[in-house]
N, C-alpha and C positions, 0 to 999 in steps of 0.2 A: 563427501562427508558433509551432514547436515549440522549447520549451526546455529544457536539462539542467542538471543540478544535482548536486553530491555531496550526501550524508546522513550526517550525524555522530551518534550516540548521544552527549549531553553527559553523560548520567548514568553512563554506562560507559568515558568519555573515549575512545571510539574511532570511526574511519570503518566506517560500514556498507557502502556502497555509493558508488560514483564517478562513475555517468553514470546518473540519476533522469530520467525525462522527465514533463514535468509537464501534464497533462491537465485542461485549465481548461473546454473547453466542451462542451456537452450531447454533440455525437457523439464526441469523445475520450474521454471516461468512460465512453461506452456502449461503445465496441468494447475498452477498455482493452488486455488481452493477448488477446483473441479471435481466432484462427486463427493465432495468431504457434505457430512449431513447438519454438523453444527459447528461454531465456531466459538470459543471462549471468550468470557469478558476482558481476559488478560492476555489474551493471545492475537497473532496476526502473522504475515507474510509480507516479507519484501522482496518484491521483483526487481532485483539488481541489470540495469541495462549496460550496455557497451559507451552509448555516445547520447546526447540530448537530442531529443525529434518528438514530435507528437506522434506520428504515425508508428513508430517503434515502441512507444509506451502506452500504445491504445489496449483497452482490455475487452474480453467478452465475459459473459455472464451465462452461457451455455451449459448446463448442466451442474451450475452453482444455485444451492436450494434455498438459500437465504440472502438476504440483504446485506451488503457491506460499506463501510466508509472505502473510498478510493482516494488517497493523497497522494499525488504526483510531485517530487523532489527533482530539484534540479542537482548538479554534480558537487554542488555545496551543502545541501541538506536542506534547502531552503524551500519550503513548500510554495508551488507555482499553480495548484489547482485542487480543489476539494470536490467530490460530488459523491451521494448516496447513488451506490450502484443495486439496479434490483435483479433479481432470479430472472434469468431465461434471455435477457436482453442480449442483443447481437454486439453490440458495439458501445464504448465508452472513451473518448477521445479527450484529452487534456487539452484546456486553453491556449498553452504556451509549452514550447518543447521542456521536456522531462528527460531525466536520465533512468529514476527508478520510481518503483510506484509500491507505496504503503497499502496493503488490502488487511483490514481490521473491522473490531465490530461496529456499526452504525452510529453509537454513541459517539463515535471521534468526529462526526462529522460537526458538532456543535461544541467541539472542544480545540479545533485545529484550523487556523484559516491562512488564507493567502499570505504569504510574507514570514510566516513563523519559520523558527529556526529549530528542525531537528538533531537529535544526537541519538547514537545508537551505541550501545554499549553497558558496563555494568552499572 
């Protein structure tokens, strides 16, 4: 079952996105935003991992046709890295171990910083 939630930057006291798809299964995480043609300004995808790791949370941009903000989070929702991911690049690895990856519009790169606390929900 696909679930959606809003995401808030508690550190900056602002809502970042209104419609974030939660991907916890292997297939959903593998697909991510692959083969999509667009991503709305208010939507994103949360790739939920099982443990904190740099390698387990690496992402690819093969067959992703637009740039995205990649935001890596630890198990507590604290941002450990933020990068602008460009189309068709083979690999992006976070600077620090992370459990989850929030993928969203490129504008998030300027609105989220390492150390910020994110919250998902209504």
